N, C-alpha and C positions, 0 to 999 in steps of 0.2 A: 378398474376400467378408466381409461384416459378420458373418455367423453361420457357424459351422462346420457343414459338410454331412457328417455322419458316419452318417446313417441313410438307408435306401432311400426313405422317405417324403419327406424333405427333398430328396434327389437327384432324385426324380421331379418335384417341383415346379420345381426349378431347371432340369432338362433341358427340360421342357415350355415354360418361359418363354424360355429361350435359343433353342430351335428355332423357336418361334412368332415371336419377334422377327426371327430370321434370314430365315425364309420371307416374312414381311411386307415386309422390306426389298427383296426381289427380286420380290415378287408385286404390289406396289402402286406407283402414281404419284400423288403428292400425296394419299396416303391412299385412293385409289380403286384397286380391283383391276384388273389388266390385262384380265381377261375381261369386266368390266363396260364398260371403255373400248372394247374390241373390239366388243362388242355395240352400244354407242352409235354408234360410227363406222359400223358396218354399216347401222344404221337411217338415219343421215344420208346415206350413199351411196345407199341404195335410194330415199330421198325425193327426192334431187337427180336421180337417174336417171329416176325417174317423171316429175318435172317436165320434164326435158329431152325425154323421149320424147313426152309429151303436146304440148309446144310444137312439137316437130319435126314430128309427124304432123298436128296440127290447126292449126298456125300461130296458136294462141291463147295469149296471155300469161297464165299463171296468176299469175305474180309480175311485179313491175315491172322485174326484171333481164332483160337480153338473154341469148341463148344463150352469147355470148362470156363474159360475166361468170359465168354459171353454171358453165361449163367451168373458168374460172379458180378458182372456189371449190372445184370438185370435185377438181381435181388435187392441191392440198395435203392435202385430206381423205383422198384415196386414199393419198398418200405417208405420211401420219401413221398411217393404218390399217395399212399394211404394216409400219411401224416398231413399232406396237403388237403386231401379230401376231408379229413376230420376238422382241420382248421377252417376250410371253406364252409362246411356245414355249421360250425360254431359261429362264423361270421354272419351266415344267413339268419341264424337264430337271434343274434345280437341286433341285426337290422330289423327283424320282425318286431322285437320288443321295443326298439327305438321308435318304430312307426306307430306302435300301439301307444307308447308314452307320449308321442307327439300329438296323438288324437286327444289325450287327456289335457295336454298343454293347450291345444286349440280350444278345448272347452273352457279352460281357465281364461284364455284370451277373450273369449266371448263374454265371460263373466266380468272381466275388466272393462270391456266396452259397455256392458250394462251398468256397471258402477259409475263410469264416467257420465253416461246418459242420465243415471239417477241423480248424480250431483248437479248436473245441468238443470234437470227438472226441478230439483229442490230449490236451487238458486232462483229459478224462474218463478216458482211459487212464492218465495220470499219477496222477490221484487214486486210481484202482483199484489201481495198483501200490503207492502209499503205504499204502493200506488193507491190502493183502496183507502188506506188510512189518510193519505194526503188528500184524496178527493173528498173524503168525509169531512175533513177539517175545512176544506174550501166550501163545502155545502153549509157547514155550520156557520162559517163567517158570513156567507151570503145571506143566510137566514137571519143572522143578527142585523145585517144591513137592511134587509127588508122590514124587519120589526122597527128599526129606527126610522125608516121612511114612513111606515104606517103611523108612528107616533107624530111625526112631523106633519103628515097630512091631516091627522085629527086636530092637531094644534092650529093648522091653517083654517080648517073648517070652523073651529071655535072663534078664531080671529075674524074670519069673514062674517060670521053671524053677528059678532059684536059691532064690527064696522058697518054692517047693514043697518043695525038699529041706530047707531049714532051718526050715520052718514059716511059715504066713501066716494072719493073722486073717481072719475073714469080711468085715469092713468093708474091709480092704485089698484083698481079692480083688474085691469088688464095684466098688471104685473103679478098679481096674486094667481090669476088663471095660468099664466105662463109658468110660474114656479110649480104649480100643481102638475102641469103637463110634463115638465122636466123630471119631477119626482116619480111620476107614474111610469115614464119611459125608462128611468133608471131601475125602478122596481121590476119592470117587465124584463129588462135585460138580465137582472140578477136571477129571476125565476127561470129564464131560458138556460142560463148557465147551470143552475141547479139541476134542471131536468137532464141536461147533457151529461153532467157529472154522475147523476144517478144511473143513466144508461151505461156509461163507461164502467161503473162499479158492477152492474149486472153482468156485463160482458167479461170483466175480469174474474168474477165469481164463477161464471160458466167455464172459463179457461182453467181455473183452479180445480174444478171438479174433474175435467178431462185429464189434467196433469196428475191429480191424485190417483185416478184409476190407472194411469200409466206407471206411476211409482209402485203401486201394489202389484201390478202385473210383472214388472221387472224384478221386484223383490222376490217373487216366487221362483224365478229361474236362476237366481244367483247361486253359484256353487262355491262352497267354502274352500280356502286354500289348503287347509289340513286334509280335506277329503280328497282333493286332487293328488296331494303328495302320498296319501295312503294307497290310492289306486295305482299310482306309478310304482310304489314300493312293492305292492302285491305282484305286479307284472314282472318286476325285476327278479323277485324271489323264485319265479317259475323257471328261471334259467339255471337248471341243475348243472349244465356243462361249463358254466363260468366259475372262476375262482372267486373267493371273497374280495380280493383286491379289484378284480374286474367289475364285480357287482357294485363295489364301493365307488369306482370311477363313474359307472353309469348313473348311480344314485346322485353323486355330486353334480354331474352334468345337469340333470333335470331339476334338482333343488335350486341350483344356480339360475337356471332359466325361469323357473317359477318365481323366484325372488326378484329377478330383474323385471319380469312381467308385471309384478305387483307395484313397481315404481312408475309404470306408464301413466301419464296424465292426459294424453290426447292422441 
């Protein structure tokens, strides 16, 4: 193939083209559909039979040919009509099997859609897990910062107690109070961020549960490629009227379509 068929849009065009070409191969003779030829042969037979009947009953020659020549013309036309009828019936059987095989192929296309969705959900779950780990690291770092602030506040309390005993100026006292307020505000900000991250983690975990259920649900409806090919092969084998070469062509058509469908990425 000149172009890579990795989307459903491209695959749909490729599938329609291949199936149309295959059906035309068995449904036409010299570019003319078998049903048209069957109708044309039927008209010719009716016309000849009408001429024969009129000449037989009236003994009047509508055409310059005798009854003998008309019968000679009629016999090969009837034989050809029978052949056309057999070919037309065979083409109808081929079309029926093609449509049944297309149903199996559509089932496999649904499986490909499910696999693509499954990959997307798996990647989404991985991204969620990475985000959860990142948030946990942030929470851990903030917790360390809060512990550092707690130690610093305790040290300031000890320092203020010692300074109270040995005396402390008003400016030093104000500065100490201001430092405590800054530390407490910083600690409060860290705690708020921690709570926010914990809430985000809970939301991501809930999303992962929903994604996990979807993954299990999709996994139950996925059909294996080998099973699809087996079903297609079983339907092709039911065509007793087709030769081995014709069955082989039909089998190659759908194995190619299934293989191309398996390459679809989006």
